[in-house]
C-alpha positions as protocol buffer text, in pm:
chain_id: "A"
residue {
  index: 1
  type: MET
  ca { x: 935 y: -4219 z: -2699 }
}
residue {
  index: 2
  type: LEU
  ca { x: 715 y: -3943 z: -2518 }
}
residue {
  index: 3
  type: SER
  ca { x: 573 y: -3671 z: -2753 }
}
residue {
  index: 4
  type: GLU
  ca { x: 566 y: -3306 z: -2674 }
}
residue {
  index: 5
  type: PHE
  ca { x: 181 y: -3359 z: -2610 }
}
residue {
  index: 6
  type: ASP
  ca { x: 206 y: -3698 z: -2433 }
}
residue {
  index: 7
  type: LEU
  ca { x: 448 y: -3553 z: -2195 }
}
residue {
  index: 8
  type: ILE
  ca { x: 215 y: -3279 z: -2086 }
}
residue {
  index: 9
  type: LYS
  ca { x: -68 y: -3503 z: -2051 }
}
residue {
  index: 10
  type: ARG
  ca { x: 107 y: -3771 z: -1850 }
}
residue {
  index: 11
  type: TYR
  ca { x: 289 y: -3530 z: -1617 }
}
residue {
  index: 12
  type: PHE
  ca { x: 169 y: -3189 z: -1593 }
}
residue {
  index: 13
  type: ALA
  ca { x: -222 y: -3159 z: -1747 }
}
residue {
  index: 14
  type: GLN
  ca { x: -377 y: -3401 z: -1464 }
}
residue {
  index: 15
  type: HIS
  ca { x: -294 y: -3151 z: -1230 }
}
residue {
  index: 16
  type: ASN
  ca { x: -501 y: -2861 z: -1346 }
}
residue {
  index: 17
  type: ALA
  ca { x: -760 y: -2901 z: -1078 }
}
residue {
  index: 18
  type: PRO
  ca { x: -1085 y: -2689 z: -1051 }
}
residue {
  index: 19
  type: ASP
  ca { x: -996 y: -2342 z: -928 }
}
residue {
  index: 20
  type: ASN
  ca { x: -1220 y: -2026 z: -873 }
}
residue {
  index: 21
  type: HIS
  ca { x: -961 y: -1790 z: -1052 }
}
residue {
  index: 22
  type: LEU
  ca { x: -933 y: -2051 z: -1346 }
}
residue {
  index: 23
  type: ALA
  ca { x: -1195 y: -2025 z: -1632 }
}
residue {
  index: 24
  type: LEU
  ca { x: -979 y: -2179 z: -1867 }
}
residue {
  index: 25
  type: GLY
  ca { x: -655 y: -2398 z: -1802 }
}
residue {
  index: 26
  type: ILE
  ca { x: -453 y: -2628 z: -2005 }
}
residue {
  index: 27
  type: GLY
  ca { x: -525 y: -2747 z: -2360 }
}
residue {
  index: 28
  type: ASP
  ca { x: -613 y: -2417 z: -2533 }
}
residue {
  index: 29
  type: ASP
  ca { x: -396 y: -2139 z: -2702 }
}
residue {
  index: 30
  type: CYS
  ca { x: -439 y: -1913 z: -2374 }
}
residue {
  index: 31
  type: ALA
  ca { x: -572 y: -1963 z: -2019 }
}
residue {
  index: 32
  type: LEU
  ca { x: -834 y: -1752 z: -1893 }
}
residue {
  index: 33
  type: LEU
  ca { x: -816 y: -1633 z: -1513 }
}
residue {
  index: 34
  type: HIS
  ca { x: -1101 y: -1418 z: -1339 }
}
residue {
  index: 35
  type: MET
  ca { x: -1014 y: -1117 z: -1191 }
}
residue {
  index: 36
  type: THR
  ca { x: -1096 y: -1050 z: -856 }
}
residue {
  index: 37
  type: PRO
  ca { x: -1273 y: -699 z: -818 }
}
residue {
  index: 38
  type: GLY
  ca { x: -1072 y: -438 z: -613 }
}
residue {
  index: 39
  type: MET
  ca { x: -733 y: -630 z: -674 }
}
residue {
  index: 40
  type: HIS
  ca { x: -404 y: -586 z: -865 }
}
residue {
  index: 41
  type: MET
  ca { x: -251 y: -878 z: -1070 }
}
residue {
  index: 42
  type: ALA
  ca { x: 72 y: -947 z: -942 }
}
residue {
  index: 43
  type: ILE
  ca { x: 293 y: -1124 z: -1205 }
}
residue {
  index: 44
  type: SER
  ca { x: 653 y: -1236 z: -1184 }
}
residue {
  index: 45
  type: SER
  ca { x: 895 y: -1448 z: -1411 }
}
residue {
  index: 46
  type: ASP
  ca { x: 1219 y: -1625 z: -1302 }
}
residue {
  index: 47
  type: MET
  ca { x: 1473 y: -1868 z: -1551 }
}
residue {
  index: 48
  type: LEU
  ca { x: 1685 y: -2113 z: -1426 }
}
residue {
  index: 49
  type: VAL
  ca { x: 1926 y: -2254 z: -1629 }
}
residue {
  index: 50
  type: SER
  ca { x: 2135 y: -2582 z: -1574 }
}
residue {
  index: 51
  type: GLY
  ca { x: 2503 y: -2497 z: -1473 }
}
residue {
  index: 52
  type: ARG
  ca { x: 2440 y: -2153 z: -1387 }
}
residue {
  index: 53
  type: HIS
  ca { x: 2120 y: -2181 z: -1107 }
}
residue {
  index: 54
  type: PHE
  ca { x: 2149 y: -2568 z: -1031 }
}
residue {
  index: 55
  type: PHE
  ca { x: 2400 y: -2827 z: -1091 }
}
residue {
  index: 56
  type: PRO
  ca { x: 2325 y: -3042 z: -1388 }
}
residue {
  index: 57
  type: ASP
  ca { x: 2278 y: -3399 z: -1154 }
}
residue {
  index: 58
  type: VAL
  ca { x: 2089 y: -3209 z: -914 }
}
residue {
  index: 59
  type: ASP
  ca { x: 1806 y: -3445 z: -789 }
}
residue {
  index: 60
  type: PRO
  ca { x: 1464 y: -3368 z: -998 }
}
residue {
  index: 61
  type: TYR
  ca { x: 1241 y: -3355 z: -722 }
}
residue {
  index: 62
  type: THR
  ca { x: 1410 y: -3075 z: -558 }
}
residue {
  index: 63
  type: LEU
  ca { x: 1454 y: -2893 z: -869 }
}
residue {
  index: 64
  type: GLY
  ca { x: 1072 y: -2921 z: -923 }
}
residue {
  index: 65
  type: HIS
  ca { x: 1028 y: -2758 z: -571 }
}
residue {
  index: 66
  type: LYS
  ca { x: 1309 y: -2500 z: -605 }
}
residue {
  index: 67
  type: CYS
  ca { x: 1210 y: -2356 z: -945 }
}
residue {
  index: 68
  type: LEU
  ca { x: 838 y: -2279 z: -807 }
}
residue {
  index: 69
  type: ALA
  ca { x: 971 y: -2161 z: -461 }
}
residue {
  index: 70
  type: VAL
  ca { x: 1168 y: -1868 z: -610 }
}
residue {
  index: 71
  type: ASN
  ca { x: 881 y: -1765 z: -781 }
}
residue {
  index: 72
  type: LEU
  ca { x: 645 y: -1788 z: -477 }
}
residue {
  index: 73
  type: SER
  ca { x: 918 y: -1597 z: -291 }
}
residue {
  index: 74
  type: ASP
  ca { x: 842 y: -1299 z: -547 }
}
residue {
  index: 75
  type: ILE
  ca { x: 484 y: -1338 z: -485 }
}
residue {
  index: 76
  type: ALA
  ca { x: 545 y: -1321 z: -117 }
}
residue {
  index: 77
  type: ALA
  ca { x: 788 y: -1010 z: -121 }
}
residue {
  index: 78
  type: MET
  ca { x: 492 y: -814 z: -249 }
}
residue {
  index: 79
  type: GLY
  ca { x: 224 y: -939 z: 10 }
}
residue {
  index: 80
  type: ALA
  ca { x: 38 y: -1096 z: -267 }
}
residue {
  index: 81
  type: LYS
  ca { x: -161 y: -1432 z: -300 }
}
residue {
  index: 82
  type: PRO
  ca { x: -32 y: -1688 z: -547 }
}
residue {
  index: 83
  type: ILE
  ca { x: -314 y: -1768 z: -821 }
}
residue {
  index: 84
  type: GLY
  ca { x: -133 y: -1985 z: -1102 }
}
residue {
  index: 85
  type: PHE
  ca { x: 166 y: -2009 z: -1292 }
}
residue {
  index: 86
  type: THR
  ca { x: 276 y: -2121 z: -1645 }
}
residue {
  index: 87
  type: LEU
  ca { x: 568 y: -2366 z: -1702 }
}
residue {
  index: 88
  type: ALA
  ca { x: 791 y: -2336 z: -2006 }
}
residue {
  index: 89
  type: PHE
  ca { x: 1104 y: -2545 z: -2023 }
}
residue {
  index: 90
  type: SER
  ca { x: 1350 y: -2705 z: -2245 }
}
residue {
  index: 91
  type: LEU
  ca { x: 1461 y: -3054 z: -2195 }
}
residue {
  index: 92
  type: PRO
  ca { x: 1766 y: -3276 z: -2340 }
}
residue {
  index: 93
  type: GLU
  ca { x: 1528 y: -3582 z: -2342 }
}
residue {
  index: 94
  type: ALA
  ca { x: 1194 y: -3675 z: -2245 }
}
residue {
  index: 95
  type: ASP
  ca { x: 1303 y: -3894 z: -1947 }
}
residue {
  index: 96
  type: PRO
  ca { x: 997 y: -4073 z: -1790 }
}
residue {
  index: 97
  type: ALA
  ca { x: 1182 y: -4117 z: -1432 }
}
residue {
  index: 98
  type: TRP
  ca { x: 1312 y: -3781 z: -1424 }
}
residue {
  index: 99
  type: LEU
  ca { x: 977 y: -3616 z: -1552 }
}
residue {
  index: 100
  type: GLU
  ca { x: 787 y: -3800 z: -1285 }
}
residue {
  index: 101
  type: GLN
  ca { x: 1040 y: -3677 z: -997 }
}
residue {
  index: 102
  type: PHE
  ca { x: 1044 y: -3345 z: -1097 }
}
residue {
  index: 103
  type: SER
  ca { x: 667 y: -3297 z: -1142 }
}
residue {
  index: 104
  type: GLN
  ca { x: 599 y: -3448 z: -810 }
}
residue {
  index: 105
  type: GLY
  ca { x: 840 y: -3189 z: -641 }
}
residue {
  index: 106
  type: LEU
  ca { x: 653 y: -2908 z: -868 }
}
residue {
  index: 107
  type: PHE
  ca { x: 297 y: -3011 z: -768 }
}
residue {
  index: 108
  type: ALA
  ca { x: 391 y: -3073 z: -404 }
}
residue {
  index: 109
  type: LEU
  ca { x: 459 y: -2693 z: -359 }
}
residue {
  index: 110
  type: ALA
  ca { x: 195 y: -2581 z: -585 }
}
residue {
  index: 111
  type: ASP
  ca { x: -52 y: -2775 z: -400 }
}
residue {
  index: 112
  type: GLU
  ca { x: 67 y: -2662 z: -60 }
}
residue {
  index: 113
  type: HIS
  ca { x: -3 y: -2267 z: -173 }
}
residue {
  index: 114
  type: GLN
  ca { x: -297 y: -2386 z: -385 }
}
residue {
  index: 115
  type: CYS
  ca { x: -138 y: -2234 z: -687 }
}
residue {
  index: 116
  type: ARG
  ca { x: -244 y: -2413 z: -1025 }
}
residue {
  index: 117
  type: LEU
  ca { x: -35 y: -2460 z: -1339 }
}
residue {
  index: 118
  type: ILE
  ca { x: -239 y: -2319 z: -1614 }
}
residue {
  index: 119
  type: GLY
  ca { x: -56 y: -2348 z: -1911 }
}
residue {
  index: 120
  type: GLY
  ca { x: 346 y: -2316 z: -2073 }
}
residue {
  index: 121
  type: ASP
  ca { x: 511 y: -2465 z: -2356 }
}
residue {
  index: 122
  type: THR
  ca { x: 801 y: -2747 z: -2342 }
}
residue {
  index: 123
  type: THR
  ca { x: 1072 y: -2823 z: -2649 }
}
residue {
  index: 124
  type: LYS
  ca { x: 1404 y: -3017 z: -2661 }
}
residue {
  index: 125
  type: GLY
  ca { x: 1719 y: -2844 z: -2578 }
}
residue {
  index: 126
  type: PRO
  ca { x: 1963 y: -2757 z: -2269 }
}
residue {
  index: 127
  type: LEU
  ca { x: 1803 y: -2791 z: -1957 }
}
residue {
  index: 128
  type: THR
  ca { x: 1615 y: -2465 z: -1876 }
}
residue {
  index: 129
  type: ILE
  ca { x: 1313 y: -2387 z: -1697 }
}
residue {
  index: 130
  type: CYS
  ca { x: 1105 y: -2054 z: -1686 }
}
residue {
  index: 131
  type: ILE
  ca { x: 826 y: -2001 z: -1465 }
}
residue {
  index: 132
  type: THR
  ca { x: 562 y: -1728 z: -1482 }
}
residue {
  index: 133
  type: ILE
  ca { x: 366 y: -1674 z: -1172 }
}
residue {
  index: 134
  type: PHE
  ca { x: 18 y: -1496 z: -1099 }
}
residue {
  index: 135
  type: GLY
  ca { x: -110 y: -1346 z: -785 }
}
residue {
  index: 136
  type: GLU
  ca { x: -355 y: -1094 z: -625 }
}
residue {
  index: 137
  type: GLN
  ca { x: -306 y: -802 z: -447 }
}
residue {
  index: 138
  type: PRO
  ca { x: -533 y: -549 z: -261 }
}
residue {
  index: 139
  type: LEU
  ca { x: -536 y: -234 z: -459 }
}
residue {
  index: 140
  type: THR
  ca { x: -325 y: -39 z: -180 }
}
residue {
  index: 141
  type: THR
  ca { x: -116 y: -287 z: 5 }
}
residue {
  index: 142
  type: ALA
  ca { x: 157 y: -400 z: -239 }
}
residue {
  index: 143
  type: LEU
  ca { x: 506 y: -406 z: -46 }
}
residue {
  index: 144
  type: ARG
  ca { x: 703 y: -188 z: -305 }
}
residue {
  index: 145
  type: ARG
  ca { x: 1059 y: -172 z: -322 }
}
residue {
  index: 146
  type: ASP
  ca { x: 1019 y: 234 z: -340 }
}
residue {
  index: 147
  type: ALA
  ca { x: 811 y: 258 z: -24 }
}
residue {
  index: 148
  type: ALA
  ca { x: 1086 y: 258 z: 258 }
}
residue {
  index: 149
  type: GLN
  ca { x: 1105 y: 576 z: 473 }
}
residue {
  index: 150
  type: PRO
  ca { x: 1384 y: 714 z: 710 }
}
residue {
  index: 151
  type: GLY
  ca { x: 1347 y: 574 z: 1046 }
}
residue {
  index: 152
  type: ASP
  ca { x: 1190 y: 220 z: 961 }
}
residue {
  index: 153
  type: ASP
  ca { x: 1336 y: -76 z: 1101 }
}
residue {
  index: 154
  type: ILE
  ca { x: 1485 y: -322 z: 862 }
}
residue {
  index: 155
  type: TRP
  ca { x: 1353 y: -708 z: 935 }
}
residue {
  index: 156
  type: ILE
  ca { x: 1463 y: -1030 z: 800 }
}
residue {
  index: 157
  type: SER
  ca { x: 1252 y: -1353 z: 801 }
}
residue {
  index: 158
  type: GLY
  ca { x: 1412 y: -1674 z: 879 }
}
residue {
  index: 159
  type: THR
  ca { x: 1795 y: -1737 z: 872 }
}
residue {
  index: 160
  type: LEU
  ca { x: 2060 y: -1624 z: 625 }
}
residue {
  index: 161
  type: GLY
  ca { x: 2378 y: -1816 z: 512 }
}
residue {
  index: 162
  type: ASP
  ca { x: 2327 y: -2186 z: 511 }
}
residue {
  index: 163
  type: ALA
  ca { x: 2269 y: -2197 z: 127 }
}
residue {
  index: 164
  type: ARG
  ca { x: 2579 y: -2030 z: 48 }
}
residue {
  index: 165
  type: LEU
  ca { x: 2758 y: -2258 z: 307 }
}
residue {
  index: 166
  type: ALA
  ca { x: 2641 y: -2557 z: 103 }
}
residue {
  index: 167
  type: LEU
  ca { x: 2761 y: -2412 z: -208 }
}
residue {
  index: 168
  type: ALA
  ca { x: 3094 y: -2365 z: -64 }
}
residue {
  index: 169
  type: GLY
  ca { x: 3107 y: -2716 z: 39 }
}
residue {
  index: 170
  type: TYR
  ca { x: 3025 y: -2841 z: -308 }
}
residue {
  index: 171
  type: TRP
  ca { x: 3308 y: -2583 z: -434 }
}
residue {
  index: 172
  type: ARG
  ca { x: 3546 y: -2740 z: -193 }
}
residue {
  index: 173
  type: GLU
  ca { x: 3598 y: -2395 z: -70 }
}
residue {
  index: 174
  type: LEU
  ca { x: 3553 y: -2538 z: 287 }
}
residue {
  index: 175
  type: GLU
  ca { x: 3537 y: -2881 z: 442 }
}
residue {
  index: 176
  type: LEU
  ca { x: 3208 y: -2983 z: 573 }
}
residue {
  index: 177
  type: SER
  ca { x: 3115 y: -3283 z: 747 }
}
residue {
  index: 178
  type: GLN
  ca { x: 2860 y: -3486 z: 574 }
}
residue {
  index: 179
  type: GLU
  ca { x: 2577 y: -3393 z: 796 }
}
residue {
  index: 180
  type: ASP
  ca { x: 2659 y: -3054 z: 823 }
}
residue {
  index: 181
  type: HIS
  ca { x: 2647 y: -3036 z: 420 }
}
residue {
  index: 182
  type: VAL
  ca { x: 2343 y: -3225 z: 386 }
}
residue {
  index: 183
  type: ARG
  ca { x: 2162 y: -2987 z: 641 }
}
residue {
  index: 184
  type: ALA
  ca { x: 2290 y: -2658 z: 491 }
}
residue {
  index: 185
  type: ALA
  ca { x: 2204 y: -2805 z: 122 }
}
residue {
  index: 186
  type: LYS
  ca { x: 1864 y: -2853 z: 238 }
}
residue {
  index: 187
  type: ARG
  ca { x: 1820 y: -2494 z: 269 }
}
residue {
  index: 188
  type: MET
  ca { x: 2021 y: -2444 z: -87 }
}
residue {
  index: 189
  type: HIS
  ca { x: 1790 y: -2696 z: -297 }
}
residue {
  index: 190
  type: LEU
  ca { x: 1436 y: -2677 z: -81 }
}
residue {
  index: 191
  type: PRO
  ca { x: 1388 y: -2297 z: 0 }
}
residue {
  index: 192
  type: THR
  ca { x: 1075 y: -2198 z: 172 }
}
residue {
  index: 193
  type: PRO
  ca { x: 893 y: -1927 z: 17 }
}
residue {
  index: 194
  type: ARG
  ca { x: 729 y: -1707 z: 288 }
}
residue {
  index: 195
  type: VAL
  ca { x: 394 y: -1634 z: 115 }
}
residue {
  index: 196
  type: ALA
  ca { x: 184 y: -1613 z: 468 }
}
residue {
  index: 197
  type: LEU
  ca { x: 425 y: -1382 z: 607 }
}
residue {
  index: 198
  type: GLY
  ca { x: 414 y: -1158 z: 327 }
}
residue {
  index: 199
  type: MET
  ca { x: 23 y: -1155 z: 311 }
}
residue {
  index: 200
  type: ALA
  ca { x: 40 y: -1099 z: 696 }
}
residue {
  index: 201
  type: LEU
  ca { x: 250 y: -788 z: 644 }
}
residue {
  index: 202
  type: ARG
  ca { x: 28 y: -620 z: 453 }
}
residue {
  index: 203
  type: GLY
  ca { x: -93 y: -276 z: 611 }
}
residue {
  index: 204
  type: ILE
  ca { x: 208 y: -309 z: 816 }
}
residue {
  index: 205
  type: ALA
  ca { x: 558 y: -296 z: 637 }
}
residue {
  index: 206
  type: HIS
  ca { x: 640 y: -46 z: 408 }
}
residue {
  index: 207
  type: ALA
  ca { x: 896 y: -188 z: 149 }
}
residue {
  index: 208
  type: ALA
  ca { x: 1003 y: -565 z: 86 }
}
residue {
  index: 209
  type: LEU
  ca { x: 1174 y: -790 z: -142 }
}
residue {
  index: 210
  type: ASP
  ca { x: 1332 y: -1141 z: -121 }
}
residue {
  index: 211
  type: ILE
  ca { x: 1686 y: -1208 z: -53 }
}
residue {
  index: 212
  type: SER
  ca { x: 1794 y: -1401 z: -372 }
}
residue {
  index: 213
  type: ASP
  ca { x: 2127 y: -1283 z: -464 }
}
residue {
  index: 214
  type: GLY
  ca { x: 2247 y: -1191 z: -119 }
}
residue {
  index: 215
  type: LEU
  ca { x: 2138 y: -929 z: 147 }
}
residue {
  index: 216
  type: VAL
  ca { x: 2373 y: -639 z: 61 }
}
residue {
  index: 217
  type: GLY
  ca { x: 2281 y: -645 z: -301 }
}
residue {
  index: 218
  type: ASP
  ca { x: 1915 y: -702 z: -261 }
}
residue {
  index: 219
  type: LEU
  ca { x: 1866 y: -417 z: 39 }
}
residue {
  index: 220
  type: GLY
  ca { x: 2066 y: -214 z: -208 }
}
residue {
  index: 221
  type: HIS
  ca { x: 1755 y: -208 z: -452 }
}
residue {
  index: 222
  type: ILE
  ca { x: 1521 y: -107 z: -182 }
}
residue {
  index: 223
  type: LEU
  ca { x: 1780 y: 198 z: -85 }
}
residue {
  index: 224
  type: GLU
  ca { x: 1795 y: 294 z: -435 }
}
residue {
  index: 225
  type: ARG
  ca { x: 1428 y: 280 z: -539 }
}
residue {
  index: 226
  type: SER
  ca { x: 1325 y: 454 z: -214 }
}
residue {
  index: 227
  type: HIS
  ca { x: 1613 y: 729 z: -227 }
}
residue {
  index: 228
  type: VAL
  ca { x: 1715 y: 640 z: 142 }
}
residue {
  index: 229
  type: GLY
  ca { x: 2052 y: 493 z: 309 }
}
residue {
  index: 230
  type: ALA
  ca { x: 2066 y: 209 z: 572 }
}
residue {
  index: 231
  type: THR
  ca { x: 2283 y: 84 z: 892 }
}
residue {
  index: 232
  type: LEU
  ca { x: 2288 y: -282 z: 940 }
}
residue {
  index: 233
  type: PHE
  ca { x: 2349 y: -460 z: 1268 }
}
residue {
  index: 234
  type: ILE
  ca { x: 2574 y: -722 z: 1131 }
}
residue {
  index: 235
  type: ASP
  ca { x: 2603 y: -962 z: 1438 }
}
residue {
  index: 236
  type: SER
  ca { x: 2245 y: -933 z: 1448 }
}
residue {
  index: 237
  type: LEU
  ca { x: 2183 y: -1112 z: 1141 }
}
residue {
  index: 238
  type: PRO
  ca { x: 2001 y: -1460 z: 1174 }
}
residue {
  index: 239
  type: THR
  ca { x: 2238 y: -1693 z: 1082 }
}
residue {
  index: 240
  type: GLY
  ca { x: 2149 y: -2024 z: 970 }
}
residue {
  index: 241
  type: PRO
  ca { x: 2180 y: -2336 z: 1213 }
}
residue {
  index: 242
  type: VAL
  ca { x: 2481 y: -2483 z: 1032 }
}
residue {
  index: 243
  type: LEU
  ca { x: 2665 y: -2185 z: 960 }
}
residue {
  index: 244
  type: GLN
  ca { x: 2624 y: -2020 z: 1322 }
}
residue {
  index: 245
  type: HIS
  ca { x: 2928 y: -2279 z: 1426 }
}
residue {
  index: 246
  type: PHE
  ca { x: 3162 y: -2130 z: 1197 }
}
residue {
  index: 247
  type: PRO
  ca { x: 3391 y: -1819 z: 1268 }
}
residue {
  index: 248
  type: ILE
  ca { x: 3239 y: -1461 z: 1265 }
}
residue {
  index: 249
  type: ALA
  ca { x: 3406 y: -1363 z: 961 }
}
residue {
  index: 250
  type: LEU
  ca { x: 3258 y: -1605 z: 760 }
}
residue {
  index: 251
  type: ARG
  ca { x: 2926 y: -1608 z: 924 }
}
residue {
  index: 252
  type: ARG
  ca { x: 2923 y: -1202 z: 841 }
}
residue {
  index: 253
  type: GLN
  ca { x: 3022 y: -1279 z: 464 }
}
residue {
  index: 254
  type: PHE
  ca { x: 2774 y: -1547 z: 397 }
}
residue {
  index: 255
  type: THR
  ca { x: 2475 y: -1381 z: 593 }
}
residue {
  index: 256
  type: LEU
  ca { x: 2556 y: -1017 z: 407 }
}
residue {
  index: 257
  type: ALA
  ca { x: 2636 y: -1160 z: 25 }
}
residue {
  index: 258
  type: GLY
  ca { x: 2549 y: -1547 z: 56 }
}
residue {
  index: 259
  type: GLY
  ca { x: 2241 y: -1548 z: -172 }
}
residue {
  index: 260
  type: ASP
  ca { x: 2003 y: -1810 z: -229 }
}
residue {
  index: 261
  type: ASP
  ca { x: 1854 y: -1774 z: 81 }
}
residue {
  index: 262
  type: TYR
  ca { x: 1485 y: -1685 z: -47 }
}
residue {
  index: 263
  type: GLU
  ca { x: 1382 y: -1498 z: 266 }
}
residue {
  index: 264
  type: LEU
  ca { x: 1210 y: -1169 z: 310 }
}
residue {
  index: 265
  type: CYS
  ca { x: 1362 y: -842 z: 379 }
}
residue {
  index: 266
  type: PHE
  ca { x: 1119 y: -549 z: 485 }
}
residue {
  index: 267
  type: THR
  ca { x: 1083 y: -251 z: 634 }
}
residue {
  index: 268
  type: ALA
  ca { x: 834 y: -122 z: 897 }
}
residue {
  index: 269
  type: PRO
  ca { x: 801 y: 204 z: 1121 }
}
residue {
  index: 270
  type: PRO
  ca { x: 922 y: 144 z: 1483 }
}
residue {
  index: 271
  type: GLU
  ca { x: 542 y: 188 z: 1630 }
}
residue {
  index: 272
  type: HIS
  ca { x: 466 y: -123 z: 1428 }
}
residue {
  index: 273
  type: ARG
  ca { x: 728 y: -393 z: 1605 }
}
residue {
  index: 274
  type: ALA
  ca { x: 443 y: -560 z: 1808 }
}
residue {
  index: 275
  type: ALA
  ca { x: 243 y: -599 z: 1469 }
}
residue {
  index: 276
  type: VAL
  ca { x: 558 y: -732 z: 1300 }
}
residue {
  index: 277
  type: ILE
  ca { x: 632 y: -1000 z: 1548 }
}
residue {
  index: 278
  type: ALA
  ca { x: 254 y: -1064 z: 1587 }
}
residue {
  index: 279
  type: ALA
  ca { x: 278 y: -1150 z: 1178 }
}
residue {
  index: 280
  type: GLY
  ca { x: 567 y: -1364 z: 1231 }
}
residue {
  index: 281
  type: VAL
  ca { x: 376 y: -1569 z: 1480 }
}
residue {
  index: 282
  type: SER
  ca { x: 52 y: -1587 z: 1289 }
}
residue {
  index: 283
  type: SER
  ca { x: 280 y: -1716 z: 954 }
}
residue {
  index: 284
  type: HIS
  ca { x: 495 y: -1956 z: 1186 }
}
residue {
  index: 285
  type: THR
  ca { x: 800 y: -1743 z: 1084 }
}
residue {
  index: 286
  type: GLU
  ca { x: 1060 y: -1621 z: 1279 }
}
residue {
  index: 287
  type: VAL
  ca { x: 1145 y: -1236 z: 1208 }
}
residue {
  index: 288
  type: THR
  ca { x: 1473 y: -1068 z: 1331 }
}
residue {
  index: 289
  type: ARG
  ca { x: 1513 y: -662 z: 1336 }
}
residue {
  index: 290
  type: VAL
  ca { x: 1888 y: -636 z: 1195 }
}
residue {
  index: 291
  type: GLY
  ca { x: 1901 y: -231 z: 1113 }
}
residue {
  index: 292
  type: ARG
  ca { x: 1717 y: 87 z: 1046 }
}
residue {
  index: 293
  type: ILE
  ca { x: 1671 y: 321 z: 742 }
}
residue {
  index: 294
  type: ASP
  ca { x: 1869 y: 641 z: 743 }
}
residue {
  index: 295
  type: ALA
  ca { x: 1761 y: 975 z: 539 }
}
residue {
  index: 296
  type: GLU
  ca { x: 2165 y: 939 z: 449 }
}
residue {
  index: 297
  type: HIS
  ca { x: 2247 y: 760 z: 168 }
}
residue {
  index: 298
  type: GLY
  ca { x: 2477 y: 462 z: 175 }
}
residue {
  index: 299
  type: LEU
  ca { x: 2468 y: 148 z: 347 }
}
residue {
  index: 300
  type: ARG
  ca { x: 2666 y: 146 z: 708 }
}
residue {
  index: 301
  type: PHE
  ca { x: 2774 y: -164 z: 922 }
}
residue {
  index: 302
  type: LEU
  ca { x: 2775 y: -188 z: 1276 }
}
residue {
  index: 303
  type: ASP
  ca { x: 2917 y: -459 z: 1496 }
}
residue {
  index: 304
  type: SER
  ca { x: 2789 y: -595 z: 1827 }
}
residue {
  index: 305
  type: GLN
  ca { x: 2956 y: -303 z: 1990 }
}
residue {
  index: 306
  type: GLY
  ca { x: 2798 y: -41 z: 1823 }
}
residue {
  index: 307
  type: SER
  ca { x: 3143 y: -6 z: 1612 }
}
residue {
  index: 308
  type: LEU
  ca { x: 3152 y: 95 z: 1238 }
}
residue {
  index: 309
  type: VAL
  ca { x: 3276 y: -209 z: 1054 }
}
residue {
  index: 310
  type: SER
  ca { x: 3423 y: -166 z: 688 }
}
residue {
  index: 311
  type: MET
  ca { x: 3354 y: -433 z: 460 }
}
residue {
  index: 312
  type: SER
  ca { x: 3379 y: -483 z: 83 }
}
residue {
  index: 313
  type: LEU
  ca { x: 3116 y: -719 z: -34 }
}
residue {
  index: 314
  type: GLN
  ca { x: 2968 y: -804 z: -363 }
}
residue {
  index: 315
  type: SER
  ca { x: 2626 y: -1004 z: -420 }
}
residue {
  index: 316
  type: PHE
  ca { x: 2558 y: -1264 z: -711 }
}
residue {
  index: 317
  type: ASP
  ca { x: 2530 y: -1096 z: -1071 }
}
residue {
  index: 318
  type: HIS
  ca { x: 2421 y: -1301 z: -1364 }
}
residue {
  index: 319
  type: PHE
  ca { x: 2654 y: -1147 z: -1573 }
}
residue {
  index: 320
  type: GLN
  ca { x: 2962 y: -1049 z: -1341 }
}
residue {
  index: 321
  type: SER
  ca { x: 2979 y: -1376 z: -1091 }
}
residue {
  index: 322
  type: PRO
  ca { x: 3150 y: -1704 z: -1168 }
}
């Protein structure tokens, strides 16, 4: 049977590769990071709980990917560059086969973004994973939620809604073909953090965040912090490749309030439209203009004909959603 320290040594410590920011990594009471002059340290934490954020029988490789991806997505939303992360988790048992797959999924994404595991903790208990991620950000270019300005365009990266469609399939809310469910579930289990786009938007975008709980709820955080309102062109929202074949009412619901998309929503002045598109091209990320920031508070929806649409939507809430 694996001990706690055997588990760390076998599956996690060997990935503690040399890094210019890392003065001391796994193996001591604290990790030590070099601070780059002229940079802020960006820090974010996310917790994933079995049965709440993922199914108990989820593939461990995809779980390893997703638990880091959701943290990288927060780093991306600030326009920061990831440096390293800590991993603290509880496990019902130290299953070597599960740990092998989980660590492979985790480190495949970590290596892609040159983001090193620098410490953490593990214990026995219900499956719960908590990652704290560290990044660096030039002092004056953070993409903050409180920086949206009236007249700004609202943009979305990638596409929305397929993750929610996959969940509807799992919950038997909808009958999906096996092919459609597999394609949609890939967006749910293997989100793509838009780190390159976030960095490319420095000095171009005003405000940004990542869409984790649904566009309506998450955009609402920008509106509240920036003391502004917004108008969304709901039929211009970039629909996922599977969801786009479904009726318009379902497309609107899942793109506006689906959640688990981990795309970026950001605002930028109209004179930066060409620069936004160029940032998308340079980061190999599709970007779509989907609305505008208004001085008048509140959130309004316009259809493809420019008519106001009344909609009642609620994004995911950890203490109110089922």
